[in-house]
MDAnalysis code that builds the backbone (N, CA, C; Angstrom):
import MDAnalysis as mda
import numpy as np

u = mda.Universe.empty(588, n_residues=196, atom_resindex=np.repeat(np.arange(196), 3), trajectory=True)
u.add_TopologyAttr("name", ["N", "CA", "C"] * 196)
u.add_TopologyAttr("resid", np.arange(1, 197))
u.add_TopologyAttr("resname", ["MET", "THR", "GLN", "PHE", "VAL", "VAL", "ALA", "TYR", "ASP", "ASP", "GLU", "ARG", "GLY", "ARG", "PRO", "GLU", "GLY", "ASN", "LEU", "THR", "ILE", "GLN", "PHE", "THR", "PRO", "THR", "PRO", "ARG", "LEU", "ALA", "TYR", "ARG", "VAL", "PRO", "LEU", "PRO", "GLY", "ASP", "ARG", "ASP", "ARG", "GLY", "GLY", "VAL", "LEU", "TRP", "ALA", "ARG", "ALA", "GLU", "ARG", "THR", "SER", "ARG", "ARG", "GLY", "ARG", "PRO", "ILE", "TYR", "ASP", "ALA", "MET", "ASN", "SER", "GLU", "ARG", "GLN", "ARG", "GLU", "CYS", "MET", "TYR", "ASP", "LEU", "LEU", "CYS", "GLN", "VAL", "CYS", "GLY", "GLU", "PRO", "ALA", "SER", "ARG", "ASN", "ALA", "TYR", "GLY", "TRP", "LEU", "PHE", "LEU", "ASP", "TRP", "LEU", "MET", "PRO", "LEU", "ASP", "PRO", "PRO", "THR", "TRP", "PRO", "GLU", "GLY", "SER", "LEU", "THR", "ASN", "MET", "PRO", "PRO", "LEU", "CYS", "GLU", "LYS", "ASP", "ALA", "ARG", "VAL", "ALA", "VAL", "GLU", "GLU", "CYS", "PRO", "TYR", "SER", "ASP", "ARG", "PHE", "VAL", "PRO", "LEU", "ARG", "VAL", "LYS", "LEU", "PRO", "ARG", "LEU", "TRP", "GLY", "VAL", "SER", "GLY", "VAL", "HIS", "TYR", "ARG", "LEU", "THR", "GLU", "ASP", "GLY", "TRP", "GLN", "ALA", "ASP", "ALA", "SER", "ILE", "PRO", "TRP", "LEU", "LYS", "TYR", "GLY", "ASP", "GLU", "SER", "LEU", "ASN", "ALA", "VAL", "LEU", "ALA", "SER", "GLN", "LEU", "VAL", "ARG", "GLU", "LEU", "ARG", "LYS", "VAL", "THR", "VAL", "VAL", "ASP", "LEU", "PRO"])
u.atoms.positions = np.array([
    [0.836, -1.172, 0.000],
    [0.000, 0.000, 0.000],
    [0.893, 1.251, 0.000],
    [0.556, 2.222, -0.835],
    [1.309, 3.466, -0.903],
    [0.494, 4.572, -0.247],
    [1.144, 5.312, 0.630],
    [0.458, 6.368, 1.358],
    [0.007, 7.484, 0.424],
    [-1.119, 8.097, 0.770],
    [-1.671, 9.226, 0.035],
    [-0.675, 10.381, -0.036],
    [0.083, 10.617, 1.031],
    [0.982, 11.774, 1.077],
    [2.322, 11.551, 0.381],
    [2.630, 10.325, -0.008],
    [3.925, 10.016, -0.619],
    [4.089, 10.759, -1.944],
    [5.301, 11.239, -2.206],
    [5.620, 11.884, -3.473],
    [5.939, 10.824, -4.527],
    [5.731, 11.183, -5.793],
    [6.033, 10.298, -6.917],
    [7.052, 10.970, -7.826],
    [7.821, 10.146, -8.522],
    [8.888, 10.703, -9.352],
    [8.370, 11.492, -10.554],
    [7.096, 11.382, -10.894],
    [6.560, 12.175, -12.005],
    [5.885, 13.463, -11.531],
    [5.979, 13.769, -10.247],
    [5.441, 15.008, -9.700],
    [6.599, 15.996, -9.590],
    [6.628, 16.917, -10.466],
    [7.737, 17.860, -10.529],
    [7.357, 19.188, -9.891],
    [8.297, 19.712, -9.128],
    [8.128, 21.054, -8.610],
    [8.407, 22.057, -9.715],
    [8.043, 23.289, -9.485],
    [8.292, 24.341, -10.470],
    [9.704, 24.892, -10.276],
    [10.357, 25.291, -11.338],
    [11.728, 25.805, -11.222],
    [11.793, 27.136, -10.479],
    [12.995, 27.416, -9.945],
    [13.204, 28.643, -9.195],
    [13.026, 29.880, -10.062],
    [13.102, 29.735, -11.377],
    [12.897, 30.858, -12.281],
    [11.515, 31.472, -12.148],
    [10.588, 30.757, -11.528],
    [9.240, 31.284, -11.309],
    [9.154, 32.172, -10.075],
    [10.251, 32.263, -9.304],
    [10.234, 33.043, -8.066],
    [10.688, 34.482, -8.313],
    [10.176, 35.364, -7.481],
    [10.569, 36.767, -7.516],
    [10.446, 37.328, -6.107],
    [10.731, 38.598, -5.966],
    [10.557, 39.263, -4.679],
    [9.416, 40.254, -4.814],
    [8.514, 40.221, -3.869],
    [7.361, 41.107, -3.840],
    [7.529, 42.050, -2.657],
    [7.181, 43.303, -2.833],
    [7.282, 44.290, -1.748],
    [5.879, 44.613, -1.260],
    [5.600, 44.266, 0.018],
    [4.226, 44.345, 0.536],
    [4.105, 44.950, 1.934],
    [4.629, 45.932, 2.462],
    [5.727, 46.748, 1.967],
    [7.079, 46.113, 2.231],
    [7.172, 45.102, 3.097],
    [8.463, 44.449, 3.310],
    [8.679, 43.404, 2.220],
    [9.919, 43.145, 1.844],
    [10.164, 42.168, 0.791],
    [9.807, 40.752, 1.246],
    [9.221, 40.006, 0.325],
    [8.924, 38.600, 0.596],
    [8.969, 37.824, -0.709],
    [9.254, 36.540, -0.567],
    [9.316, 35.630, -1.699],
    [7.926, 35.524, -2.319],
    [7.872, 35.453, -3.657],
    [6.590, 35.337, -4.352],
    [6.814, 34.627, -5.680],
    [5.743, 34.231, -6.317],
    [5.804, 33.705, -7.680],
    [5.615, 34.862, -8.654],
    [6.289, 34.777, -9.810],
    [6.135, 35.810, -10.842],
    [4.678, 35.931, -11.275],
    [4.032, 34.783, -11.421],
    [2.614, 34.763, -11.770],
    [1.877, 34.103, -10.607],
    [1.307, 34.910, -9.691],
    [0.642, 34.332, -8.520],
    [-0.649, 33.608, -8.905],
    [-0.924, 32.557, -8.151],
    [-2.158, 31.785, -8.330],
    [-2.891, 31.701, -7.000],
    [-4.211, 31.538, -7.046],
    [-4.945, 31.332, -5.784],
    [-4.401, 30.093, -5.078],
    [-4.251, 30.176, -3.790],
    [-3.755, 29.040, -3.018],
    [-2.247, 29.001, -2.873],
    [-1.522, 29.946, -3.493],
    [-0.065, 29.976, -3.342],
    [0.333, 30.231, -1.893],
    [-0.469, 31.027, -1.185],
    [-0.188, 31.365, 0.213],
    [-1.276, 30.792, 1.108],
    [-0.861, 30.399, 2.309],
    [-1.853, 29.922, 3.267],
    [-2.395, 31.107, 4.065],
    [-3.248, 30.821, 5.029],
    [-3.870, 31.895, 5.827],
    [-2.856, 32.712, 6.609],
    [-1.701, 32.125, 6.880],
    [-0.643, 32.839, 7.584],
    [0.232, 33.667, 6.655],
    [-0.067, 33.664, 5.354],
    [0.697, 34.433, 4.392],
    [1.953, 33.746, 3.887],
    [2.142, 32.485, 4.244],
    [3.341, 31.742, 3.842],
    [3.181, 31.241, 2.409],
    [4.241, 31.397, 1.614],
    [4.255, 30.927, 0.229],
    [4.546, 29.430, 0.197],
    [3.758, 28.693, -0.584],
    [3.894, 27.235, -0.654],
    [4.480, 26.779, -1.982],
    [5.275, 25.731, -1.917],
    [5.839, 25.116, -3.120],
    [4.698, 24.576, -3.976],
    [4.821, 24.795, -5.259],
    [3.851, 24.230, -6.193],
    [4.374, 22.882, -6.651],
    [3.534, 21.899, -6.614],
    [3.912, 20.570, -7.101],
    [2.800, 20.077, -8.005],
    [3.187, 19.458, -9.093],
    [2.177, 18.902, -9.987],
    [1.423, 17.816, -9.247],
    [0.125, 17.854, -9.354],
    [-0.707, 16.853, -8.698],
    [-1.149, 15.877, -9.774],
    [-0.424, 14.798, -9.885],
    [-0.685, 13.833, -10.949],
    [-1.630, 12.748, -10.459],
    [-1.830, 11.774, -11.300],
    [-2.691, 10.650, -10.938],
    [-1.959, 9.624, -10.089],
    [-0.755, 9.957, -9.612],
    [0.042, 9.077, -8.757],
    [0.369, 7.772, -9.473],
    [0.801, 7.870, -10.730],
    [1.137, 6.682, -11.508],
    [2.634, 6.452, -11.618],
    [3.442, 7.417, -11.199],
    [4.892, 7.267, -11.276],
    [5.399, 6.321, -10.207],
    [6.708, 6.355, -10.002],
    [7.335, 5.520, -8.975],
    [7.278, 6.265, -7.647],
    [6.738, 5.625, -6.586],
    [6.668, 6.290, -5.291],
    [8.057, 6.541, -4.705],
    [8.218, 7.682, -4.071],
    [9.448, 8.022, -3.349],
    [9.062, 7.997, -1.872],
    [9.285, 6.867, -1.225],
    [8.735, 6.630, 0.109],
    [9.286, 7.544, 1.201],
    [10.458, 8.122, 0.981],
    [10.992, 8.992, 2.026],
    [10.713, 10.474, 1.752],
    [9.727, 10.755, 0.885],
    [9.350, 12.140, 0.587],
    [7.831, 12.260, 0.546],
    [7.344, 13.432, 0.915],
    [5.910, 13.689, 0.868],
    [5.610, 14.745, -0.186],
    [4.516, 14.564, -0.914],
    [4.029, 15.570, -1.834],
    [3.534, 16.750, -1.000],
    [4.036, 17.953, -1.276],
    [3.725, 19.108, -0.425],
    [2.236, 19.428, -0.401],
    [1.555, 19.300, -1.527],
    [0.124, 19.617, -1.553],
    [-0.693, 18.599, -0.770],
    [-0.383, 17.317, -0.939],
    [-1.169, 16.292, -0.224],
    [-0.852, 16.303, 1.263],
    [0.421, 16.553, 1.642],
    [0.768, 16.634, 3.063],
    [0.044, 17.806, 3.700],
    [0.046, 18.948, 3.022],
    [-0.635, 20.147, 3.534],
    [-2.135, 19.891, 3.694],
    [-2.739, 19.250, 2.689],
    [-4.169, 18.942, 2.737],
    [-4.491, 18.031, 3.930],
    [-3.685, 16.988, 4.116],
    [-3.940, 16.058, 5.224],
    [-3.741, 16.721, 6.583],
    [-2.695, 17.525, 6.714],
    [-2.444, 18.187, 7.996],
    [-3.485, 19.256, 8.284],
    [-3.854, 20.019, 7.265],
    [-4.801, 21.104, 7.488],
    [-6.193, 20.561, 7.817],
    [-6.640, 19.572, 7.046],
    [-7.990, 19.026, 7.214],
    [-8.048, 17.818, 8.137],
    [-6.902, 17.426, 8.724],
    [-6.803, 16.256, 9.604],
    [-7.348, 14.997, 8.919],
    [-6.748, 14.721, 7.760],
    [-7.077, 13.529, 6.984],
    [-5.998, 12.479, 7.196],
    [-6.360, 11.228, 6.986],
    [-5.418, 10.125, 7.126],
    [-4.319, 10.242, 6.078],
    [-3.078, 10.133, 6.514],
    [-1.937, 10.240, 5.607],
    [-1.840, 9.083, 4.625],
    [-2.510, 7.968, 4.909],
    [-2.426, 6.792, 4.042],
    [-3.540, 6.785, 2.998],
    [-4.796, 6.960, 3.429],
    [-5.922, 6.847, 2.495],
    [-6.509, 8.192, 2.068],
    [-6.206, 9.271, 2.790],
    [-6.736, 10.580, 2.440],
    [-8.147, 10.826, 2.920],
    [-8.702, 9.884, 3.656],
    [-10.046, 10.039, 4.233],
    [-9.912, 10.655, 5.634],
    [-11.036, 11.047, 6.273],
    [-10.925, 11.638, 7.614],
    [-10.177, 10.716, 8.583],
    [-9.283, 11.323, 9.364],
    [-8.521, 10.568, 10.365],
    [-9.438, 10.162, 11.508],
    [-9.015, 9.139, 12.241],
    [-9.784, 8.657, 13.384],
    [-9.801, 9.716, 14.487],
    [-11.001, 9.948, 15.022],
    [-11.163, 10.889, 16.129],
    [-12.188, 10.316, 17.096],
    [-11.837, 10.315, 18.374],
    [-12.778, 9.894, 19.410],
    [-12.723, 10.917, 20.543],
    [-13.241, 10.561, 21.708],
    [-13.295, 11.497, 22.837],
    [-11.910, 11.948, 23.293],
    [-10.880, 11.148, 23.015],
    [-9.510, 11.499, 23.408],
    [-8.763, 12.283, 22.325],
    [-9.359, 12.414, 21.140],
    [-8.751, 13.203, 20.081],
    [-8.430, 12.413, 18.829],
    [-7.657, 13.048, 17.946],
    [-7.249, 12.446, 16.687],
    [-6.109, 11.465, 16.919],
    [-6.014, 10.465, 16.047],
    [-4.999, 9.424, 16.153],
    [-3.746, 9.812, 15.367],
    [-2.609, 9.881, 16.068],
    [-1.308, 10.131, 15.461],
    [-0.367, 9.006, 15.869],
    [0.621, 8.735, 15.032],
    [1.760, 7.902, 15.410],
    [2.946, 8.849, 15.491],
    [3.633, 8.851, 16.597],
    [4.765, 9.757, 16.775],
    [5.899, 8.992, 17.427],
    [7.067, 9.591, 17.474],
    [8.228, 8.988, 18.135],
    [9.060, 10.112, 18.712],
    [9.803, 9.788, 19.751],
    [10.644, 10.767, 20.432],
    [11.827, 11.126, 19.537],
    [12.026, 12.441, 19.349],
    [13.125, 12.927, 18.520],
    [14.052, 13.767, 19.394],
    [15.304, 13.932, 18.977],
    [16.284, 14.629, 19.821],
    [15.874, 16.034, 20.273],
    [15.158, 16.777, 19.452],
    [14.796, 18.140, 19.820],
    [13.418, 18.260, 20.474],
    [12.783, 17.135, 20.757],
    [11.473, 17.189, 21.399],
    [11.589, 17.714, 22.824],
    [10.527, 18.335, 23.320],
    [10.573, 18.879, 24.682],
    [10.607, 17.753, 25.715],
    [11.066, 18.058, 26.923],
    [11.096, 17.032, 27.969],
    [9.699, 16.540, 28.344],
    [8.685, 17.275, 27.950],
    [7.299, 16.882, 28.229],
    [6.741, 15.927, 27.185],
    [7.596, 15.485, 26.209],
    [7.118, 14.644, 25.113],
    [6.257, 13.510, 25.639],
    [5.133, 13.222, 24.969],
    [4.680, 13.735, 23.681],
    [3.903, 15.061, 23.770],
    [3.596, 15.507, 24.987],
    [2.892, 16.784, 25.137],
    [3.781, 17.913, 24.614],
    [3.236, 18.724, 23.704],
    [3.958, 19.865, 23.182],
    [4.927, 19.552, 22.060],
    [4.962, 18.301, 21.595],
    [5.876, 17.970, 20.506],
    [5.328, 18.507, 19.189],
    [6.226, 18.645, 18.218],
    [5.864, 19.104, 16.882],
    [5.926, 17.922, 15.931],
    [5.019, 17.913, 14.950],
    [5.044, 16.834, 13.961],
    [4.666, 17.362, 12.591],
    [5.284, 16.776, 11.571],
    [4.905, 17.037, 10.189],
    [4.199, 15.816, 9.598],
    [3.945, 14.824, 10.450],
    [3.284, 13.594, 10.005],
    [1.782, 13.704, 10.250],
    [0.970, 13.637, 9.199],
    [-0.476, 13.741, 9.377],
    [-1.030, 12.586, 10.218],
    [-2.240, 12.767, 10.750],
    [-2.877, 11.707, 11.536],
    [-3.272, 10.530, 10.649],
    [-3.889, 9.527, 11.265],
    [-4.284, 8.318, 10.541],
    [-5.674, 7.860, 10.945],
    [-6.272, 7.038, 10.101],
    [-7.475, 6.310, 10.502],
    [-6.995, 5.042, 11.222],
    [-7.869, 4.386, 11.964],
    [-7.462, 3.213, 12.752],
    [-6.930, 2.086, 11.876],
    [-7.619, 1.813, 10.766],
    [-7.219, 0.710, 9.893],
    [-5.798, 0.934, 9.369],
    [-5.529, 2.132, 8.888],
    [-4.221, 2.402, 8.304],
    [-3.129, 2.556, 9.360],
    [-3.476, 2.945, 10.565],
    [-2.483, 2.992, 11.648],
    [-1.981, 1.581, 11.945],
    [-2.889, 0.617, 11.954],
    [-2.481, -0.777, 12.189],
    [-1.580, -1.277, 11.059],
    [-1.941, -0.958, 9.816],
    [-1.137, -1.375, 8.663],
    [0.246, -0.731, 8.730],
    [0.307, 0.557, 9.082],
    [1.588, 1.262, 9.177],
    [2.500, 0.590, 10.190],
    [1.954, 0.212, 11.326],
    [2.749, -0.441, 12.372],
    [3.219, -1.817, 11.911],
    [2.379, -2.518, 11.165],
    [2.741, -3.852, 10.682],
    [3.779, -3.799, 9.564],
    [3.725, -2.787, 8.697],
    [4.545, -2.792, 7.488],
    [5.776, -1.892, 7.529],
    [5.770, -0.857, 8.340],
    [6.887, 0.085, 8.319],
    [8.097, -0.488, 9.053],
    [9.298, -0.427, 8.445],
    [10.489, -0.965, 9.099],
    [10.898, -0.180, 10.344],
    [10.373, 1.023, 10.528],
    [10.711, 1.845, 11.694],
    [9.608, 1.842, 12.753],
    [8.661, 0.943, 12.621],
    [7.489, 0.974, 13.498],
    [7.812, 0.695, 14.966],
    [8.992, 0.154, 15.256],
    [9.331, -0.086, 16.660],
    [9.473, 1.238, 17.420],
    [9.618, 2.349, 16.694],
    [9.715, 3.668, 17.329],
    [8.349, 4.333, 17.522],
    [7.340, 3.861, 16.823],
    [6.025, 4.503, 16.846],
    [5.355, 4.398, 18.205],
    [4.743, 5.491, 18.623],
    [3.912, 5.510, 19.820],
    [2.543, 6.033, 19.392],
    [1.479, 5.238, 19.566],
    [0.146, 5.724, 19.198],
    [-0.319, 6.790, 20.203],
    [-0.832, 7.892, 19.666],
    [-1.284, 9.004, 20.497],
    [-2.691, 9.425, 20.083],
    [-3.443, 9.878, 21.057],
    [-4.690, 10.585, 20.792],
    [-4.434, 12.031, 21.190],
    [-4.762, 12.945, 20.276],
    [-4.437, 14.358, 20.476],
    [-5.716, 15.186, 20.370],
    [-6.116, 15.767, 21.500],
    [-7.327, 16.595, 21.493],
    [-7.111, 17.922, 20.790],
    [-5.904, 18.467, 20.880],
    [-5.645, 19.790, 20.326],
    [-4.379, 19.779, 19.460],
    [-4.504, 19.328, 18.206],
    [-3.355, 19.380, 17.292],
    [-3.320, 20.747, 16.602],
    [-2.643, 21.705, 17.217],
    [-2.636, 23.095, 16.744],
    [-1.770, 23.269, 15.504],
    [-2.266, 24.067, 14.546],
    [-1.401, 24.487, 13.448],
    [-0.301, 25.335, 14.061],
    [0.939, 25.004, 13.787],
    [2.064, 25.655, 14.447],
    [2.946, 26.432, 13.473],
    [3.282, 25.817, 12.330],
    [4.189, 26.458, 11.397],
    [4.472, 25.571, 10.204],
    [5.639, 25.763, 9.611],
    [5.972, 25.051, 8.375],
    [7.447, 24.657, 8.354],
    [7.759, 23.769, 7.438],
    [9.152, 23.527, 7.065],
    [9.256, 23.822, 5.577],
    [10.458, 24.096, 5.123],
    [10.625, 24.416, 3.715],
    [12.044, 24.801, 3.406],
    [12.199, 25.586, 2.356],
    [13.511, 26.014, 1.879],
    [13.585, 27.532, 1.962],
    [14.681, 28.022, 2.537],
    [14.921, 29.458, 2.640],
    [15.663, 29.907, 1.383],
    [15.159, 30.959, 0.738],
    [15.772, 31.472, -0.489],
    [16.343, 32.858, -0.267],
    [17.457, 33.104, -0.978],
    [18.082, 34.421, -0.970],
    [18.520, 34.722, -2.394],
    [18.128, 35.896, -2.895],
    [18.500, 36.292, -4.247],
    [19.877, 36.942, -4.226],
    [20.785, 36.419, -5.061],
    [22.149, 36.964, -5.157],
    [22.414, 37.374, -6.609],
    [23.571, 37.935, -6.869],
    [23.941, 38.293, -8.244],
    [23.995, 37.077, -9.151],
    [24.259, 35.909, -8.570],
    [24.360, 34.673, -9.344],
    [23.046, 33.900, -9.414],
    [21.982, 34.462, -8.897],
    [20.689, 33.780, -8.894],
    [20.257, 33.428, -7.485],
    [19.322, 32.522, -7.389],
    [18.777, 32.132, -6.090],
    [19.717, 31.200, -5.363],
    [19.922, 31.430, -4.071],
    [20.622, 30.492, -3.203],
    [19.590, 29.879, -2.274],
    [19.572, 28.564, -2.243],
    [18.587, 27.846, -1.436],
    [19.262, 27.186, -0.244],
    [18.583, 27.227, 0.890],
    [19.076, 26.589, 2.114],
    [17.942, 25.752, 2.699],
    [18.059, 24.434, 2.547],
    [17.022, 23.536, 3.047],
    [17.277, 23.102, 4.485],
    [18.334, 23.630, 5.109],
    [18.696, 23.182, 6.457],
    [18.010, 23.983, 7.565],
    [17.092, 24.864, 7.196],
    [16.434, 25.670, 8.227],
    [15.573, 24.784, 9.120],
    [15.409, 25.172, 10.373],
    [14.527, 24.401, 11.252],
    [13.069, 24.703, 10.910],
    [12.178, 23.963, 11.525],
    [10.769, 24.273, 11.359],
    [10.533, 25.666, 11.918],
    [9.730, 26.445, 11.222],
    [9.492, 27.831, 11.616],
    [8.042, 28.035, 12.029],
    [7.873, 28.722, 13.158],
    [6.546, 28.994, 13.696],
    [5.894, 30.128, 12.922],
    [4.582, 30.016, 12.730],
    [3.855, 31.110, 12.104],
    [4.162, 32.402, 12.845],
    [4.415, 33.466, 12.089],
    [4.766, 34.750, 12.668],
    [6.257, 35.034, 12.625],
    [7.092, 34.022, 12.410],
    [8.535, 34.220, 12.334],
    [8.845, 35.049, 11.083],
    [9.640, 36.096, 11.234],
    [9.966, 36.977, 10.109],
    [10.709, 36.249, 8.992],
    [11.406, 35.175, 9.309],
    [12.139, 34.413, 8.290],
    [11.210, 33.795, 7.253],
    [9.930, 33.643, 7.597],
    [8.985, 33.022, 6.668],
    [8.812, 33.834, 5.390],
    [9.169, 35.114, 5.412],
    [9.067, 35.934, 4.199],
    [9.968, 35.429, 3.083],
    [10.993, 34.657, 3.424],
    [11.946, 34.159, 2.432],
    [11.886, 32.640, 2.295],
    [10.817, 32.035, 2.778],
    [10.707, 30.570, 2.768],
    [9.652, 30.114, 1.774],
    [9.992, 29.061, 1.056],
    [9.040, 28.354, 0.215],
    [8.668, 27.095, 0.990],
    [7.475, 27.086, 1.555],
    [7.055, 26.006, 2.449],
    [6.747, 24.732, 1.676],
    [7.021, 23.589, 2.321],
    [6.720, 22.304, 1.700],
    [5.979, 21.359, 2.641],
    [5.977, 21.664, 3.947],
    [5.253, 20.813, 4.896],
    [4.644, 21.655, 6.004],
    [3.435, 21.307, 6.365],
    [2.731, 21.946, 7.466],
    [3.078, 21.209, 8.755],
    [3.258, 21.955, 9.830],
    [3.656, 21.378, 11.118],
    [2.578, 21.682, 12.153],
    [2.235, 20.674, 12.950],
    [1.279, 20.853, 14.051],
    [1.980, 20.610, 15.388],
    [1.513, 21.318, 16.399],
    [1.957, 21.114, 17.773],
    [0.907, 20.245, 18.459],
    [1.356, 19.179, 19.117],
    [0.439, 18.231, 19.750],
    [0.199, 18.635, 21.197],
    [-1.051, 18.964, 21.511],
    [-1.453, 19.378, 22.853],
    [-2.615, 18.524, 23.329],
    [-2.671, 18.357, 24.656],
    [-3.693, 17.501, 25.292],
    [-3.585, 16.086, 24.719],
    [-2.410, 15.494, 24.927],
    [-2.034, 14.213, 24.337],
    [-2.222, 13.073, 25.328],
    [-2.731, 11.963, 24.836],
    [-2.850, 10.728, 25.628],
    [-2.173, 9.610, 24.847],
    [-1.244, 8.917, 25.502],
    [-0.616, 7.730, 24.888],
    [-1.637, 6.606, 24.979],
    [-1.854, 5.917, 23.873],
    [-2.888, 4.869, 23.805],
    [-2.334, 3.610, 23.165],
    [-3.102, 2.558, 23.217],
    [-2.821, 1.356, 22.440],
    [-3.589, 1.466, 21.128],
    [-3.079, 0.840, 20.083],
    [-3.826, 0.825, 18.826],
    [-5.086, -0.004, 19.012],
    [-6.187, 0.489, 18.493],
    [-7.458, -0.280, 18.618],
    [-7.421, -1.556, 17.799],
])
């Protein structure tokens, strides 16, 4: 089974030649020809990716920016694209402890991994080679927190890209120069659970 959010080799991003600087009144990254949906409600510019019929070769260690954003924003299952499981304890996420997580983990942790439905959470645990790290969580308050992406700087030689930036919280001034590719949520009111 291939996850809904997985990127495919026939889904091409748009070249950097489509980028420009817009003055609003402060300078910010923009597309030469803006389209509806280029920016989210926080004003962040998003990478454009072709949304194909998903017939190419899956790239399992990458997510399609549009499908990841859709799943995170609408709390859809990352595997099937349908509504994620939600009960009295919250939405179902699989998460794991990472080096930069707060000491209160999983409370207050950040994730770029969309939630799941119960059926696909079980399949993910059974099939993923890294599933020994997964901890099933119910999250009552998965807050939109920020984005990850690529920081751009225009130089005499063209655009310089830096993909090593950390996840940035909405409101961070650095977002004016970022082309976002993943939406990040902060997990609040978290309960560690067993998979149903």
